[in-house]
C-alpha positions as CSV (number, residue, x, y, z in Angstrom):
1,M,20.5,2.9,-6.8
2,T,17.1,4.8,-5.7
3,I,13.6,3.5,-6.2
4,R,10.7,6.0,-5.4
5,V,7.3,5.6,-4.2
6,V,4.6,7.6,-5.7
7,S,1.2,7.8,-5.1
8,R,-1.9,8.8,-7.6
9,P,-4.0,10.5,-6.3
10,A,-2.1,11.6,-3.1
11,R,-5.1,11.8,-1.6
12,L,-8.9,9.8,-2.0
13,S,-11.6,12.1,-2.6
14,W,-15.3,10.5,-3.3
15,R,-14.7,11.0,-7.0
16,N,-12.0,8.0,-7.0
17,F,-15.2,5.9,-5.6
18,K,-17.4,4.4,-8.1
19,S,-21.3,3.8,-6.7
20,V,-22.8,1.0,-6.2
21,G,-26.1,-0.6,-4.8
22,S,-23.9,-2.9,-2.6
23,I,-20.1,-4.3,-2.2
24,P,-20.3,-8.1,-3.1
25,D,-19.9,-10.5,-0.1
26,S,-19.5,-7.5,2.6
27,D,-21.7,-5.2,4.8
28,E,-19.2,-2.5,4.4
29,E,-20.1,1.3,3.1
30,A,-16.6,1.9,1.4
31,Q,-14.4,-0.7,-0.3
32,T,-10.9,1.1,-1.6
33,A,-8.8,-1.5,-3.8
34,Q,-5.4,-0.4,-4.7
35,E,-2.5,-2.2,-6.4
36,M,1.4,-1.4,-7.2
37,I,2.3,-0.7,-10.5
38,F,6.2,-2.0,-11.8
39,P,7.6,-0.3,-14.5
40,R,9.7,-2.5,-16.6
41,I,12.9,-2.8,-14.8
42,S,16.6,-2.6,-15.5
43,V,19.5,-4.7,-14.2
44,K,22.8,-3.0,-13.8
45,Q,26.1,-4.9,-12.9
46,V,27.9,-3.3,-10.2
47,N,31.5,-5.2,-8.6
48,G,30.5,-8.2,-10.6
49,K,26.9,-8.3,-9.1
50,F,23.5,-7.6,-10.7
51,R,21.3,-4.9,-8.7
52,L,17.9,-3.1,-9.9
53,A,18.4,0.6,-11.7
54,D,16.8,3.0,-10.4
55,F,12.6,2.9,-10.9
56,T,9.7,4.1,-9.7
57,V,7.0,2.1,-8.1
58,T,2.8,3.7,-8.6
59,V,0.7,2.8,-5.6
60,A,-2.6,3.9,-7.2
61,T,-6.4,2.8,-7.1
62,Q,-7.9,0.4,-8.8
63,P,-11.1,2.2,-10.2
64,A,-13.3,-1.1,-11.4
65,D,-13.3,-1.8,-7.7
66,T,-12.8,1.1,-5.6
67,L,-16.5,1.4,-4.7
68,V,-18.8,3.4,-2.5
69,V,-22.5,2.1,-1.6
70,R,-25.3,4.8,-3.1
71,T,-27.0,4.8,-0.1
72,A,-23.7,5.1,2.3
73,D,-23.2,8.4,4.8
74,R,-20.2,9.7,2.4
75,S,-18.4,11.2,5.8
76,S,-15.0,13.0,5.6
77,E,-14.6,9.9,8.8
78,L,-15.1,7.2,6.2
79,L,-13.0,8.8,3.9
80,D,-10.5,8.6,6.0
81,H,-10.7,5.3,7.2
82,E,-10.3,4.7,3.0
83,Q,-7.1,7.0,2.8
84,G,-6.2,4.4,5.7
85,H,-6.2,1.6,3.4
86,F,-4.5,3.4,0.6
87,D,-1.4,5.0,2.6
88,L,-0.8,1.3,4.6
89,L,-0.1,0.5,0.9
90,V,1.9,2.9,0.2
91,L,3.8,2.5,3.5
92,A,4.5,-1.3,2.3
93,A,5.7,0.1,-0.9
94,R,8.0,2.6,0.5
95,A,9.4,-0.8,2.6
96,M,9.7,-3.0,-0.2
97,A,11.9,-0.3,-2.1
98,L,14.2,-0.4,0.9
99,D,15.1,-4.0,0.6
100,L,14.7,-3.4,-3.2
101,E,17.6,-1.0,-2.8
102,K,20.1,-3.3,-1.3
103,A,19.0,-6.5,-3.7
104,E,21.7,-8.0,-5.8
105,A,22.4,-11.5,-6.9
106,D,24.7,-13.4,-9.4
107,S,22.7,-13.0,-12.3
108,P,19.7,-11.5,-13.7
109,E,17.6,-14.4,-13.3
110,D,18.5,-14.7,-10.0
111,L,17.9,-11.2,-9.3
112,Q,14.7,-11.6,-10.7
113,Q,14.0,-14.4,-8.4
114,V,14.8,-11.9,-5.5
115,L,12.8,-9.5,-7.0
116,E,9.7,-11.7,-6.9
117,E,10.2,-12.9,-3.8
118,I,10.6,-9.4,-2.1
119,K,7.1,-8.2,-3.7
120,T,5.7,-11.2,-2.3
121,T,7.0,-11.3,1.2
122,H,5.7,-7.3,1.3
123,G,2.4,-8.0,-0.6
124,D,1.6,-10.8,2.5
125,R,2.4,-8.1,5.0
126,A,0.4,-4.9,3.7
127,T,-2.5,-8.0,3.2
128,A,-2.1,-8.9,7.1
129,I,-1.8,-5.3,8.0
130,D,-4.4,-3.7,6.8
131,A,-7.0,-6.5,8.0
132,E,-5.7,-6.0,11.3
133,Y,-6.4,-2.5,10.8
134,D,-9.7,-3.1,9.6
135,E,-9.9,-5.6,13.0
136,Q,-9.0,-3.2,15.3
137,T,-11.1,0.4,13.9
138,R,-13.8,-2.8,13.4
139,H,-13.9,-0.9,9.8
140,N,-14.3,2.4,11.0
141,R,-16.6,1.6,13.4
142,D,-14.6,2.3,16.6
143,A,-13.4,6.0,16.9
144,V,-10.8,5.7,19.2
145,Q,-8.7,2.7,17.3
146,Q,-9.5,5.0,14.2
147,R,-8.2,8.3,15.5
148,R,-5.1,5.5,16.8
149,W,-4.8,4.1,13.6
150,R,-4.6,7.7,12.4
151,K,-1.8,9.1,13.9
152,L,0.1,5.8,13.6
153,I,-0.1,5.8,9.9
154,N,0.6,9.6,9.7
155,D,3.8,9.0,11.7
156,A,5.2,6.8,9.5
157,L,4.2,8.9,6.4
158,T,6.1,11.6,7.9
159,A,9.3,9.5,8.3
160,G,9.6,8.0,5.5
161,N,11.6,5.1,6.1
162,A,8.8,3.1,8.3
163,T,9.7,-0.3,8.2
164,Q,7.4,-1.2,11.2
165,L,3.7,0.1,11.9
166,A,1.6,-1.5,14.9
167,G,4.2,-3.5,15.5
168,M,4.1,-5.6,12.5
169,T,6.8,-5.4,9.8
170,L,5.6,-3.8,7.0
């Protein structure tokens, strides 16, 4: 069984951002909102156990909440920081896919429960690592940490099967 992860778009551009006067409850210049999109999932029985059939998870931006302040300096550095947020969810989705590929249960209902638990676990981990990214980079204000995180993220993306990043489980 194979679960693929694709991203739409593969790389962010300022065209993916909605221009706004300010970002509510934030002093940030840009905000990337993204989500994991799941298709209708099929189940198959293998050796008496129920498993998920092949499918693709899409990591996509949420256009209404992917924002840039009109007066922001739309620099490549700021865009790269926002790409980092997007890429972190791609990495979390890949790690989740590895767990989903191994998931099995005695009934389709039990498998659905396992699926939801795995999605919740990886969603919580993605939220935690995303917050750590912003804290350590100080929302892109610490260039040294931003370069460090970009390397960590790029190395994990290249590896393809990373389950840890910056000492945190994806």
